[in-house]
N, C-alpha and C positions, 0 to 999 in steps of 0.2 A: 204526324210523327209516330202513329201507332205501330207502324211496321219496324220501328227502331226499338221499341220497349222490349226489354228482356233478351235481346240479341246479345251474344258474346262476341266482342270485337277486339281483336288483337291490334295493337298500334306499335310499330317499330319506330325508333327515334322519338320517343314520346316525352323527352325531358325538356323540350323547348320548342319554340316556333309552331310550325303546322301541327306536329304531333301533340303538343301540349294543348293547343286550342282545340283540336279535335277531340281529345280525350274529355275535356271539360264540357264541350257542347253535346256529345253523344251521352254522356253520363247524366247531363241535365234532361235529356229526353228518354231516360230509362234504360239505356244499354248498360251491360255489365262490361267495362273496359279493362283490358289486360294490358299493362304498359311495359314496354321494354326499352332499355337504353343502357349506355355505359355509365352514365353519372347517376349513381343510385341515390346519392343524397337528394338530388332534385326529384327523382322519382318518388322517394318516400314523402317528400313535402307535398307533391302534387297528389298523391293518394290520400294524405290527410285532408288536403283542401277539398277534394271531391266527396270525401266522407263527411266532412263538416257541412257540406251542402246537401247532404242526404242522398248522394250518388253511390254507386257500387264500383269498386275498382280494386285491382290488385297490381303490384309492381314487381318486376324481376329484372336483375342484371341481365344485359343482353348483348353479345357481340354477333352482329348479323353475318359477319364473314365467316363464322365457325358453324358449319351445317349441324353439328351435334347440339351446339348450344341453342341454335334456332329450333331444332326438334324438341329440346327440353322446354323451351318456352312454350311451344304449342301444347305440349303435354301437360305442362303446369296449368294452362288455362282450361283445358278439358277436365283435369282433375279438380279444379275449383268450381267449375260451372257446368260440367257435363258434356260440352261440345264446343266447337269453335264455328260460328256462323260466318264471320267476316274476318279477313286480315286486311290491314292498311299498311303496305310496304312503303313506309315513308322515310326511313333512315337514308341519309345521303351526305356526300361531301362535295366541296366545290373549290379546291385549290387552283384557280386559274392561273395560266402562264402562257406565254408564247412557246411553241414547240421548240424553238431554238434555245430556249433556257435549259432544255434536256432534264427536267425535273421528273426523271423516270419514276422514282419512288412515289411521287404524288400521283402520277399516272396509274401506276399499280394499285394505289389505295382507292382512287376513283372506281377503277374496274371492280375491285374486290367489294366495296361498299354498295355502289350504285347498280351493279349488274349481279354479281354473285349474291349479295344480299337479297335482292328481289327473288332470284332463283331458289335460294334456300328457303325464303318464306313460302313460295309456292309448294315446294316439295314438302314442307312440314305439315301443310293442311289439306292439300289436294286429294290424297288417298281417302281421308275421312269424308270430306265433301262429297266425292264421287260415290262412296259406298252409301252415304245417307241420301244422295240425290238432290242435294241443295247446298248453296253457300255463295260467298261472293269474295272475289279477290280484287282488292283496289290498289293499284300500282300509282305511285306519285312519279311522274315524269317531269317535264319542265317545258317552258316556251322554247328552251335550248334544244329540246327533241324535235323542233319543227323547223328551226333555222340555226345556221352556225355563224358565230361571231368571233372575231379575233380574240386570242388568249383563251378561248372556251372550246377548242376543238375536241379535245379528249372528253371534257365534261359533256359536250353536245353529243358525242358519240355514245357515251353510256346512256344518255336519255333516249336517243334514237332507238338504242337496243331495248330499253324498257318498253317503248311503244311496239316494237317488233315482237317481243316476247309475249306481250299482252294480247295482241291481236292474233297470234298463233295459237295461244291458249283458248281464246274465245272461240276460234274455228274449230277446235279439237273437242269442244265439250257442248252438249246440249242441256247440261244440268247446272252448270256453275255460271254465275253472272261475272263478268270480267269487266272492270272499269279502269280507264286510265284517266287521270287528272293531270293537266299540265298547267302549273302556276306560271304567271308572268312574275314581275318583280315583287317579292314578299318581303316585308320587314322580317328579318331572321338573323341568326348568328352564322350563317354559311360562310359569309364574306371573311369572318375571323380566321378562316383556314387558308387564306391566301397569303402565301409567303413572297410570291414575286411582286415586286414594286409596280411593274407595268400593269399586271392583272389587278392588283389592288386598287390602283388609281382608276382604271376603267370601270371597276365595279363601283366605286364611289360615284362616279358620274351616271352610271346606270341606274343606280338606287336613288337618284333624286326624286323620282316618282316611284312610289311603292304603295301596296295595300297591306293591310293587317292579315295576319294568319288566320283570323276568324273567318274571312271570306272564303278560304279554302276549306275550312271546317264545315261551313254551310254547304259548299258544294258536295263535299263527302256524304254529309247527312242527307242530302237531296238523293244522291244515287242509291243509298241504303234504303231509303224510305219508299221506294218504288214498289208496286206490287211484284210478287215473285216472278210473273212472266214477262216483266219489263226490265231490260238491261240497258242502262245509260253507259254506253260503250266508251265514250270519250268526251272530255270537256276541256276547254281552255279557258282559264280565269285569269284575267290581266287587269291592270289599272286602265281606267277609261282613257286617260291621257297618254297612254303608252304608244310609242311609235313602233315598238317591236311586236 
């Protein structure tokens, strides 16, 4: 884990689930973690918990759909620690529903958070990384970015987009490491955003088998810990018993 120590890592969607687990794990291994989310009371508690364990972290309110706010988040990290070495674009929403339900507002929200949020994160850190000649962008996709299931077509479309954006960026740079991590079913609060009864019931069935967010945190740390010349481009991390 020596390649993690002292790296400055931005994490979006850091107030729970994968983001929270990743913040704790990277801080334990010596990274300076800068945490962004809308729920600032949770961020404050997480920052305090990391500090109590001897780790280094900062927290800031963040709306990934607002490009200026994302840029301010990256600038805040640079002002606190000097530069940004890694960004983990983790923030996401998953209000599943059949297309026939016409939950267009929820479709728009998924596009804004899951796609535009990732693009805003890339835009906020890429110029500095390119100028410095090093850095890593880690985008959290999903098993839904590899296969489509009923009620998840829009969600899956956003995660396919994350994979496409990531691979395009990887091909466009020979300086920046670009990693896509696609979790399978992970214990999280994402399902809480499902307002459609059919989508909610299908997700309950889907989540009968799940892994803990710490498993994804370990995958993220593995990708960061590789030598600078090694780019772990893509990983799928799913429950052993998962049929999907």
